[in-house]
C-alpha positions as CSV (number, residue, x, y, z in Angstrom):
1,M,-29.9,-50.6,-21.4
2,A,-28.8,-46.6,-20.6
3,I,-30.5,-44.0,-22.6
4,D,-29.6,-40.3,-22.3
5,S,-32.1,-38.1,-21.5
6,D,-31.9,-35.9,-25.1
7,H,-32.8,-39.5,-27.1
8,A,-35.5,-40.1,-24.4
9,Q,-37.4,-36.5,-25.0
10,R,-36.9,-36.8,-28.9
11,V,-39.0,-40.4,-28.5
12,V,-41.3,-39.5,-25.9
13,A,-42.1,-36.7,-28.5
14,D,-42.2,-39.1,-31.3
15,I,-44.9,-40.9,-29.5
16,L,-46.9,-38.0,-28.3
17,D,-47.0,-37.3,-32.2
18,Y,-48.2,-40.7,-33.4
19,G,-50.5,-40.7,-30.6
20,M,-52.4,-37.2,-31.8
21,A,-51.9,-38.1,-35.3
22,V,-54.5,-41.2,-35.0
23,G,-56.3,-39.3,-32.5
24,A,-55.2,-41.5,-29.4
25,P,-57.0,-40.3,-26.2
26,R,-54.9,-38.2,-24.2
27,A,-55.7,-40.6,-20.9
28,I,-54.3,-43.6,-22.6
29,M,-51.4,-41.9,-23.4
30,L,-50.8,-41.2,-19.7
31,K,-51.7,-44.7,-18.5
32,M,-49.2,-45.5,-21.1
33,F,-46.1,-43.3,-19.7
34,R,-47.1,-44.3,-16.5
35,T,-46.9,-48.1,-16.7
36,Q,-43.7,-49.6,-15.2
37,V,-40.6,-50.4,-18.3
38,G,-41.6,-54.4,-19.7
39,S,-45.1,-53.7,-18.7
40,M,-47.8,-53.5,-20.5
41,Y,-51.1,-51.5,-19.9
42,W,-54.3,-53.3,-21.3
43,V,-57.1,-51.3,-21.5
44,P,-60.0,-52.8,-20.4
45,P,-63.5,-52.8,-22.4
46,N,-65.7,-50.4,-20.0
47,E,-62.1,-47.8,-20.1
48,A,-62.2,-47.8,-23.9
49,L,-65.7,-47.7,-24.5
50,A,-65.6,-44.7,-21.9
51,L,-63.2,-43.0,-23.7
52,G,-65.1,-43.4,-27.2
53,I,-63.4,-46.1,-28.7
54,K,-64.9,-48.9,-30.3
55,V,-64.5,-52.4,-28.5
56,W,-64.9,-55.8,-30.8
57,D,-66.6,-58.5,-28.8
58,I,-65.8,-61.6,-30.1
59,N,-68.4,-63.6,-28.8
60,G,-71.2,-61.8,-29.7
61,N,-69.6,-60.9,-32.9
62,C,-70.2,-57.1,-33.1
63,F,-69.2,-53.9,-32.1
64,L,-70.0,-53.2,-28.2
65,P,-72.9,-52.7,-27.0
66,C,-74.0,-55.5,-29.1
67,R,-77.9,-55.1,-30.1
């Protein structure tokens, strides 16, 4: 599916606006845009923690690091 560059720029701007509104780390936004079309970037727990994102451990039933 072809998309014109004006539309693509509007979509990118909307995504960046949303990311900023929810306080998404810049590093996550960059990885998202660098991920190939049709793929998904899954943030590993250690990377999420390093960026200040809370990570739920389903086995320990707590936020990492579990105490």
